[in-house]
C-alpha positions, -999 to +999 in steps of 0.1 A: +026+224+044+004+194+056-021+177+026-056+180+037-071+150+053-090+144+018-057+141+002-041+120+028-044+085+010-025+096-019+014+090-012+038+121-018+063+101-039+068+068-055+090+053-027+089+017-038+093+025-077+059+009-089+056+034-112+024+052-121+000+054-151+013+037-180+044+029-165+028+010-132+043-022-126+015-044-108+037-074-108+062-054-085+034-047-060+025-084-058+063-094-055+068-069-026+041-081-003+046-120-016+012-121-030+003-152-051-018-156-079-045-172-056-046-144-033-043-118-061-074-136-076-092-134-042-086-098-036-095-085-073-123-111-075-112-124-108-104-160-117-071-172-108-065-182-145-071-147-156-044-134-131-014-118-153+009-090-155+016-084-192+000-060-214-033-081-209-036-078-171-073-074-161-083-040-154-097-052-117-061-069-111-044-034-121-068-014-101-064-033-068-027-036-071-026+000-077-042+008-048-023-014-025+008-002-043-003+035-032-007+023+004+026+005+005+042+039-008+021+058+020+038+033+046+072+039+027+067+075+034+068+071+072+100+051+068+117+079+047+117+056+014+132+027+031+120-002+016+132-030+038+117-012+066+084-009+047+082-045+036+093-057+073+063-035+085+037-050+062+051-088+069+052-083+108+021-091+131+008-057+144-011-058+178-031-025+168-043-047+140-059-076+163-022-096+160-024-096+123+004-090+097-009-060+075+003-082+045-020-109+059-050-085+058-049-078+024-043-115+016-078-118+038-095-094+016-094-067+045-075-042+025-102-013+031-100-017+067-061-017+065-063+015+043-085+035+067-062+025+096-029+032+078-044+071+065-059+075+100-025+067+118-008+090+092-034+118+097-031+116+134+009+117+130+008+146+108-014+164+132+010+160+161+044+173+141+054+206+150+044+235+127+067+235+093+076+198+097+064+171+072+059+133+081+093+131+062+113+155+082+115+178+053 
């Protein structure tokens, strides 16, 4: 069964092992994408000196990295959970994104545009699958 388009922005699994809820590891998201404190500061709109990953992580940092982690997991689902391919996709220049790497879109503050592109592409792929198939082949 395919997810309704309304729910297509939520990954089916935690392919990248970022955790969920209380076990969410914001630092793991930053490390996978190679995001520096300065970039995290920009995308979460908090002072660079406030960016941290312990129990006192600013709510804005945690929320933004949870959103980004969710999108990383959506892409990982396309690659059947292959972390190496997922990271490579985020780091590779993409002609459909204006010759910009997805990671750079995040770093430049264009996360929302990237998320919409990914959700739309997954929805299109799901519509084109034969009946009874999911995007991970199950």
